[in-house]
NUTI-251617 format. One record per residue (C-alpha): residue in one letter; y, z, x. Coordinates in steps of 0.25 Angstrom, whole numbers, padded with zeros to 4 digits, always signed. Each point is the difference from the previous one (the first is absolute). Example, Ala and Ser with C-alpha at 12.3 -4.5 7.8 and 13.67 -1.06 7.14 Angstrom:
<rs>
A-0018+0031+0049S+0014-0002+0006
</rs>
This chain:
<rs>
X+0394-0345+0208X+0008-0006-0008X+0004-0012+0005X+0014-0006+0003X+0000-0015-0005X+0015-0001-0009X+0010+0007+0003X+0012+0001-0008X+0014+0002+0006X+0011+0003-0012X+0014-0004+0005X+0014+0004-0005X+0010-0007+0008X+0000+0014+0006X+0001+0003+0015X-0009+0013-0002X-0009-0008-0007X-0001-0012+0010X-0005+0009+0011X-0012+0000-0007X-0004-0014+0004X-0003+0004+0014X-0010+0010-0005X-0006-0011-0009X+0000-0013+0010X-0006+0008+0012X-0012+0005-0012X-0001-0013-0005X-0001-0007+0013X-0011+0011+0006X-0008+0001-0013X+0001-0014-0005X+0006+0002-0011X+0008-0009-0009X+0015+0006-0002X+0008-0002-0014X+0014+0003-0002X+0005+0007-0012X+0014-0004-0006X+0004+0007-0014X+0011-0008-0004X+0005-0010-0011X+0010-0009+0008X-0004-0013+0001X+0000-0005+0017X-0008-0008+0008X-0013+0008+0009X+0010-0003+0013X+0011+0007-0007X-0009+0011-0006X-0005+0001+0014X+0012+0002+0009X+0006+0009-0011X-0012+0009+0002X+0001+0001+0014X-0012-0006+0004X+0000-0006+0014X-0003-0016-0001X-0011+0001+0010X-0009+0008-0011X+0004-0010-0012X-0013-0009+0003X-0008+0011-0001X+0004+0007-0013X-0001-0003-0014X+0012+0004-0008X+0000+0003-0015X+0012+0003-0007X-0003+0008-0016X+0013+0002-0009X-0003+0012-0004X+0002+0018+0005X-0005+0001+0014X-0009+0010-0001X-0007-0007-0013X-0001-0014+0009X-0006+0007+0012X-0011+0007-0009X-0002-0013-0008X+0001-0010+0012X-0010+0011+0008X-0009-0002-0012X+0002-0015-0001X-0002-0003+0014X-0013+0010+0003X+0008+0007+0011X-0006+0007+0011X+0012+0009+0005X+0015+0001-0004X+0010+0002+0011X+0015+0006-0005X+0010+0008+0004X+0002+0014-0006X+0014-0002-0004X+0006-0016-0002X+0015-0003-0003X+0004+0012-0002X-0003+0005+0014X+0011-0011+0005X+0010+0005-0007X-0003+0016-0001X+0006+0011+0009X-0010+0002+0012X+0001+0016-0005X-0009-0006-0013X-0011+0010-0002X-0008-0010-0010X-0011-0003+0008X-0006-0012-0011X+0006-0008-0009X-0003-0002-0014X-0007-0013+0003X-0009+0004+0011X-0003+0012-0007X-0004-0007-0012X-0009-0009+0008X-0008+0011+0008X-0001+0009-0012X-0005-0013-0009X-0008-0008+0011X-0014-0002+0002X+0000-0006+0014X+0005+0006+0012X+0014+0000+0004X+0006+0001+0012X+0014+0007-0001X+0011+0000+0011X+0010+0012-0002X+0015-0004+0002X-0001+0007+0014X-0014-0006+0006X-0004-0006+0011X-0006-0014-0004X-0005-0003+0014X-0011-0008+0003X-0012+0001+0007X-0004+0011-0006X-0009+0010+0008X-0006+0010-0009X+0000+0005-0013X+0000+0014-0005X-0009+0004-0012X+0001+0014-0008X-0013+0004-0005X-0002+0012-0008X-0014-0002-0006X+0002-0004-0014X-0007-0014-0003X+0015-0006+0001X+0001-0001+0015X-0013-0007+0000X+0005-0014-0003X+0014+0004+0009X-0010+0003+0011X-0010-0013-0002X+0014-0010-0003X+0006+0009+0014X-0014-0001+0011X+0000-0017-0007X+0012-0001+0006X-0001+0006+0012X-0011-0009+0003X+0007-0015-0004X+0013+0005+0005X-0002+0009+0012X+0003+0013-0004X-0003+0014+0008X-0004+0008-0017X+0004+0014+0000X-0006+0009-0009X+0009+0014-0005X-0004+0008-0009X+0009+0012+0000X-0003+0013-0004X+0005+0007-0013X-0002+0016+0003X+0004+0004-0013X-0012-0008-0004X-0015+0008-0004X-0012+0002+0006X-0008-0013-0004X-0001-0013+0009X+0007-0005+0011X+0013+0012-0004X-0010+0010+0000X-0007-0005+0015X+0014+0001+0005X+0002+0014-0001X-0009+0005+0011X+0007+0002+0013X-0010-0009+0007X-0002-0011-0009X+0010-0008+0005X-0009+0000+0013X-0014-0001-0009X-0003-0002-0017X+0013-0006-0002X+0001-0012+0008X-0014-0002-0003X+0002+0000-0014X+0012-0009+0000X-0007-0011+0009X-0013+0000-0012X+0013-0002-0011X+0003-0012+0009X-0014-0004+0001X-0004+0003-0016X+0014-0008-0003X-0004-0013+0008X-0013-0003-0006X+0001-0015+0000X+0008-0001+0014X-0010-0005+0011X+0001+0009+0015X+0009-0011+0006X+0011+0002-0012X-0001+0016+0001X+0002-0002+0015X+0015-0002-0004X+0000+0014-0003X+0008+0005+0013X+0001+0017-0002X-0001+0009-0013X+0012+0011+0000X-0002+0013-0005X+0014+0004-0003X+0004+0015-0007X+0015+0001-0009X+0009-0008-0009X-0008-0012-0003X+0012-0011+0001X+0004+0007+0014X-0011+0002+0006X-0003-0018-0002X+0014-0002+0005X-0001+0007+0013X-0013-0006+0003X+0008-0015-0003X+0009+0006+0010X-0009+0003+0011X-0011-0011-0002X+0011-0010-0003X-0007-0004-0011X+0005-0014-0007X-0006+0000-0015X-0005+0009-0011X-0009-0001-0007X+0000+0010-0012X-0009+0001-0013X+0009+0004-0010X-0003+0003-0015X+0012-0010-0007X+0012+0011-0004X+0012+0000+0008X+0006+0012-0009X-0012+0009+0001X-0002+0011+0010X-0012-0006+0005X+0009-0012+0006X+0011+0011+0008X-0009-0004+0013X+0001-0015-0002X+0016+0005-0003X+0002+0006+0013X-0008-0012+0007X+0009-0010-0005X+0013+0009+0004X-0003+0003+0014X-0012-0009+0006X+0007-0013+0004X-0012-0006-0003X-0005-0011-0010X-0010+0007-0010X-0013-0008-0004X-0001+0008-0015X-0015-0002-0006X-0002+0006-0014X-0014+0004-0003X-0007-0008-0008X-0002+0002-0014X-0016+0005-0003X-0006-0002-0013X-0002+0014-0006X-0012+0004-0005X-0006+0006-0013X-0013+0009+0001X-0009-0002-0011X-0007+0013-0005X-0010-0001-0015X+0002-0009-0008X+0008-0009+0009X-0013-0004+0009X-0004-0013-0006
</rs>
């Protein structure tokens, strides 16, 4: 599992952004991580003045490192992430504008958060506007699709489950419009929920965690098969089981059709979402004929 030893929290002085500190400080303490606070500003202030402006409780001052960067917020966040070799970003889906915008606004993610989650190469813990930021967490839900993109998200969730004492629930929502191949094909048979399908899903989980010890895999408390519209079924699981955290693999483009499930989870789950972008894989080139040395 990727270890989170350096956590970065971008703050802008808004109460909305400051809510992230509750999750971030708890995580840093439980993971033994160093907590970094970033302010994108060109206004000269003392460290004390800046921490007060950012609404950082004084009890945390001795345990954080404050960084001020004179740049556009998204640029400052991405550059600081790389410069400090950050492992995890914790940020609000919306910053200052959320404190002054009417509650009827449907804008889920501000332009800064969108730029960061699309371009960041490290996981981002995103707190939606109406998110319950309560800690400690007790459980995590990992949606899996059978694709390689799910592997890293599942591995990270399992590692966090062991470290933080979370019950990890793995869920696959069967797409009844799919063909006859793989997990979706198995789900079409009448007795699949009791026989072939659960076994295939369990085998997928085992293959997705080749480097995890048996003790780590014990964090997985349940593997669920659901049928229906993906976001709706996942939201039912969140509510039914009282899930604390969603760990979601995604492809990094917020405005494409593939991100619709993510948008619905941001809007309606009321939970923090740990977004895991699949690591880029080096493409291979098949050599034939004269290309072979």
